[in-house]
Residue frames as a rotation matrix with the C-alpha (Angstrom) as fourth column:
LYS 1
0.041 -0.511 0.858 42.26
0.234 0.840 0.489 -28.26
-0.971 0.180 0.154 25.78
VAL 2
0.583 0.260 0.770 41.16
0.785 0.066 -0.616 -27.25
-0.211 0.963 -0.165 22.28
MET 3
0.976 -0.215 0.033 42.71
-0.200 -0.948 -0.248 -23.78
0.084 0.235 -0.968 22.53
GLU 4
0.276 -0.925 0.259 46.02
-0.515 0.085 0.853 -25.33
-0.812 -0.369 -0.453 23.74
ARG 5
0.104 -0.188 0.977 45.95
0.616 0.783 0.086 -27.77
-0.781 0.593 0.197 20.78
LEU 6
0.839 0.283 0.465 45.36
0.544 -0.476 -0.692 -24.91
0.025 0.833 -0.553 18.44
ARG 7
0.821 -0.563 -0.100 48.25
-0.493 -0.785 0.374 -23.00
-0.289 -0.258 -0.922 19.83
GLN 8
-0.023 -0.842 0.539 50.53
-0.283 0.523 0.804 -25.96
-0.959 -0.134 -0.250 19.26
THR 9
0.646 0.300 0.702 49.28
0.514 0.509 -0.690 -26.54
-0.564 0.807 0.175 15.73
LYS 10
-0.479 -0.870 -0.118 51.98
0.343 -0.309 0.887 -25.94
-0.808 0.385 0.446 13.20
VAL 11
0.618 0.661 -0.426 50.86
-0.105 -0.467 -0.878 -23.56
-0.779 0.588 -0.219 10.49
GLU 12
-0.567 -0.742 0.358 52.08
0.271 0.243 0.931 -24.60
-0.778 0.625 0.063 7.11
PRO 13
0.133 0.682 -0.719 50.39
-0.538 -0.559 -0.630 -22.46
-0.832 0.471 0.293 4.48
THR 14
-0.025 -0.021 0.999 49.50
0.515 0.857 0.031 -24.61
-0.857 0.515 -0.010 1.51
GLY 15
-0.960 -0.203 -0.193 49.02
-0.039 -0.585 0.810 -21.77
-0.277 0.785 0.554 -0.93
GLU 16
-0.498 0.861 0.104 45.41
0.688 0.319 0.652 -22.88
0.528 0.397 -0.751 -1.11
ARG 17
-0.908 0.210 0.362 43.18
-0.322 -0.903 -0.284 -19.95
0.267 -0.374 0.888 -0.32
ALA 18
-0.695 0.699 0.168 39.99
0.099 0.324 -0.941 -20.27
-0.712 -0.638 -0.295 1.70
LEU 19
0.063 0.809 -0.584 37.97
-0.577 -0.448 -0.683 -18.81
-0.815 0.380 0.439 -1.15
ASP 20
-0.555 -0.326 -0.766 39.37
-0.807 0.436 0.399 -21.42
0.204 0.839 -0.504 -3.51
LEU 21
-0.899 0.139 -0.415 37.52
0.185 0.980 -0.074 -24.06
0.397 -0.143 -0.907 -1.53
LEU 22
-0.438 0.728 -0.528 34.81
0.833 0.109 -0.542 -22.39
-0.337 -0.677 -0.654 0.58
THR 23
0.134 0.531 0.837 32.18
0.672 -0.669 0.317 -19.79
0.728 0.520 -0.446 -0.11
LYS 24
-0.570 -0.295 0.767 32.29
-0.219 -0.845 -0.487 -16.46
0.792 -0.445 0.417 1.73
ARG 25
0.367 0.792 0.488 29.33
-0.751 -0.058 0.658 -17.58
0.550 -0.608 0.573 3.81
GLU 26
0.782 -0.117 -0.612 31.06
0.296 0.934 0.200 -20.86
0.548 -0.337 0.765 4.72
ILE 27
-0.336 -0.938 0.081 34.21
0.476 -0.243 -0.845 -18.97
0.813 -0.246 0.528 5.77
THR 28
-0.303 0.341 0.890 32.02
-0.636 -0.767 0.077 -16.70
0.709 -0.543 0.450 7.98
ILE 29
0.754 0.656 0.031 30.34
-0.496 0.538 0.682 -19.70
0.431 -0.529 0.731 9.57
LEU 30
0.436 -0.662 -0.610 33.66
0.595 0.720 -0.356 -21.53
0.675 -0.208 0.708 10.11
LYS 31
-0.595 -0.660 0.459 35.10
0.094 -0.624 -0.776 -18.46
0.799 -0.419 0.433 11.87
MET 32
0.067 0.707 0.704 31.90
-0.837 -0.343 0.425 -18.18
0.542 -0.618 0.569 14.06
ALA 33
0.842 0.206 -0.498 32.27
0.003 0.922 0.386 -21.87
0.539 -0.327 0.776 14.91
ALA 34
-0.027 -0.961 -0.276 35.89
0.584 0.208 -0.784 -21.30
0.811 -0.182 0.556 15.82
ARG 35
-0.581 -0.107 0.807 34.76
-0.428 -0.803 -0.415 -18.58
0.692 -0.587 0.420 18.22
GLY 36
-0.983 0.144 -0.117 32.60
0.182 0.634 -0.751 -21.16
-0.033 -0.760 -0.650 19.96
MET 37
-0.502 0.860 -0.093 29.21
-0.832 -0.510 -0.218 -19.95
-0.235 -0.032 0.972 18.75
SER 38
-0.447 0.495 0.746 26.34
0.147 0.863 -0.484 -22.40
-0.883 -0.106 -0.458 18.73
ASN 39
-0.736 0.265 0.622 24.31
0.673 0.193 0.714 -23.14
0.069 0.945 -0.320 15.60
SER 40
0.324 0.944 -0.067 21.38
0.943 -0.317 0.102 -21.21
0.075 -0.096 -0.993 16.96
ASP 41
0.268 -0.301 -0.915 23.53
0.349 -0.855 0.383 -18.20
-0.898 -0.422 -0.124 17.80
MET 42
-0.807 -0.589 0.031 24.98
0.205 -0.230 0.951 -18.19
-0.553 0.774 0.307 14.27
ALA 43
-0.419 0.745 0.519 21.55
0.880 0.192 0.434 -18.50
0.223 0.639 -0.736 12.80
GLN 44
0.529 0.633 -0.565 20.25
0.767 -0.641 0.000 -15.58
-0.362 -0.434 -0.825 14.79
GLU 45
-0.036 -0.621 -0.783 23.20
0.096 -0.782 0.616 -13.34
-0.995 -0.053 0.087 13.98
LEU 46
-0.913 -0.408 0.022 23.11
0.044 -0.045 0.998 -14.21
-0.407 0.912 0.059 10.27
HIS 47
-0.172 0.947 -0.271 19.30
-0.767 -0.302 -0.566 -14.16
-0.618 0.111 0.778 10.01
LEU 48
-0.426 0.014 -0.905 19.23
-0.660 0.679 0.322 -17.78
0.619 0.734 -0.280 8.78
SER 49
0.754 0.653 0.074 17.57
-0.558 0.577 0.597 -20.96
0.347 -0.491 0.799 10.04
VAL 50
0.185 -0.660 0.728 19.48
-0.720 0.414 0.557 -23.38
-0.669 -0.627 -0.399 12.21
ARG 51
0.615 0.094 0.783 18.94
0.308 0.885 -0.349 -25.99
-0.726 0.456 0.515 9.47
THR 52
0.935 -0.323 0.145 20.75
0.002 -0.406 -0.914 -23.65
0.354 0.855 -0.379 6.98
ILE 53
0.340 -0.840 0.424 23.68
-0.940 -0.304 0.153 -23.33
0.001 -0.450 -0.893 9.38
GLU 54
0.251 -0.192 0.949 23.77
-0.301 0.916 0.265 -27.11
-0.920 -0.352 0.172 9.74
SER 55
0.888 0.131 0.440 23.79
0.361 0.393 -0.845 -27.41
-0.284 0.910 0.302 5.95
HIS 56
0.745 -0.660 0.095 26.68
-0.463 -0.615 -0.639 -25.03
0.480 0.431 -0.764 5.61
LEU 57
0.167 -0.708 0.686 28.65
-0.880 0.207 0.428 -26.83
-0.445 -0.676 -0.588 8.28
GLY 58
0.564 0.105 0.819 28.00
0.084 0.979 -0.183 -30.10
-0.821 0.172 0.544 6.48
SER 59
0.962 -0.189 0.199 29.30
0.171 -0.154 -0.973 -28.60
0.214 0.970 -0.115 3.27
ILE 60
0.478 -0.817 0.323 32.40
-0.843 -0.530 -0.094 -27.27
0.248 -0.227 -0.942 5.07
PHE 61
0.257 -0.320 0.912 33.05
-0.552 0.726 0.410 -30.70
-0.794 -0.608 0.010 6.62
ASN 62
0.772 0.130 0.622 32.77
0.370 0.705 -0.606 -32.37
-0.517 0.698 0.496 3.19
LYS 63
0.906 -0.388 0.169 35.02
-0.063 -0.517 -0.854 -29.93
0.418 0.763 -0.493 1.50
LEU 64
0.233 -0.841 0.489 37.70
-0.950 -0.305 -0.071 -30.17
0.209 -0.448 -0.869 4.16
GLY 65
0.102 -0.112 -0.988 37.32
-0.200 0.971 -0.131 -33.91
0.974 0.211 0.077 4.63
VAL 66
-0.898 -0.379 0.223 36.62
-0.259 0.047 -0.965 -33.68
0.355 -0.924 -0.140 8.30
GLY 67
-0.306 0.803 -0.512 33.94
0.567 0.585 0.579 -34.90
0.765 -0.113 -0.634 10.67
SER 68
0.280 0.446 -0.850 33.70
0.957 -0.203 0.209 -32.16
-0.079 -0.872 -0.484 13.27
ARG 69
0.959 0.098 0.265 33.82
0.126 -0.988 -0.090 -28.42
0.253 0.119 -0.960 13.91
THR 70
0.658 -0.753 -0.006 37.03
-0.208 -0.189 0.960 -28.76
-0.724 -0.630 -0.281 15.86
GLU 71
-0.007 -0.670 0.742 38.70
0.676 0.544 0.497 -30.62
-0.736 0.505 0.450 12.97
ALA 72
0.550 0.252 0.796 37.42
0.791 -0.464 -0.400 -27.98
0.268 0.849 -0.455 10.46
VAL 73
0.983 -0.183 0.024 38.88
-0.179 -0.917 0.357 -25.14
-0.043 -0.355 -0.934 12.56
ILE 74
0.370 -0.910 0.188 42.16
-0.040 0.187 0.982 -26.90
-0.928 -0.371 0.033 12.99
GLN 75
0.088 -0.266 0.960 42.43
0.928 0.373 0.018 -27.58
-0.363 0.889 0.280 9.19
ALA 76
0.801 0.277 0.530 41.61
0.471 -0.838 -0.274 -23.96
0.368 0.469 -0.803 8.41
MET 77
0.855 -0.519 -0.007 44.31
-0.362 -0.607 0.708 -22.80
-0.371 -0.602 -0.707 10.87
LYS 78
0.167 -0.807 0.566 46.88
0.382 0.582 0.717 -25.25
-0.909 0.097 0.406 9.46
LYS 79
0.219 0.043 0.975 46.14
0.976 -0.020 -0.218 -23.78
0.010 0.999 -0.047 6.02
GLY 80
-0.731 -0.572 -0.372 46.74
0.630 -0.775 -0.046 -20.33
-0.262 -0.268 0.927 7.44
TRP 81
-0.254 0.763 0.594 43.26
0.700 -0.279 0.658 -19.16
0.668 0.583 -0.463 6.67
PHE 82
0.511 0.331 0.793 42.91
-0.266 -0.817 0.512 -17.41
0.818 -0.473 -0.329 10.02
THR 83
-0.562 -0.796 -0.226 44.65
0.119 0.193 -0.974 -17.14
0.819 -0.574 -0.014 13.37
LEU 84
-0.139 0.451 -0.882 43.60
0.980 0.191 -0.057 -17.21
0.142 -0.872 -0.468 17.04
GLU 85
-0.762 -0.226 -0.607 44.33
0.391 -0.907 -0.153 -13.45
-0.516 -0.354 0.780 17.16
GLU 86
-0.887 0.461 0.028 41.78
-0.211 -0.458 0.863 -12.82
0.411 0.760 0.504 14.37
LEU 87
-0.238 0.835 -0.495 39.12
0.440 0.547 0.712 -14.63
0.866 -0.049 -0.498 16.30
ALA 88
-0.621 -0.100 -0.777 39.53
0.781 -0.155 -0.605 -12.62
-0.060 -0.983 0.174 19.49
């Protein structure tokens, strides 16, 4: 369902770049979340604690004005920050 919704999402680049809003680490974590990785998997791959991943996700949610991982990914895709093809 989520993947179908993402495919139907209209991309309207805002001119706002990801790095204008998010840190490089937050962008990395957002892309990992978009790939369906769990917080513990992200923590292990990035050599961070799960709590640090949760903190980064909270920061991403606040900056994007969203309340979930799915909403964050959809917002990023609408802004043209990454595509489904890049996540494969």
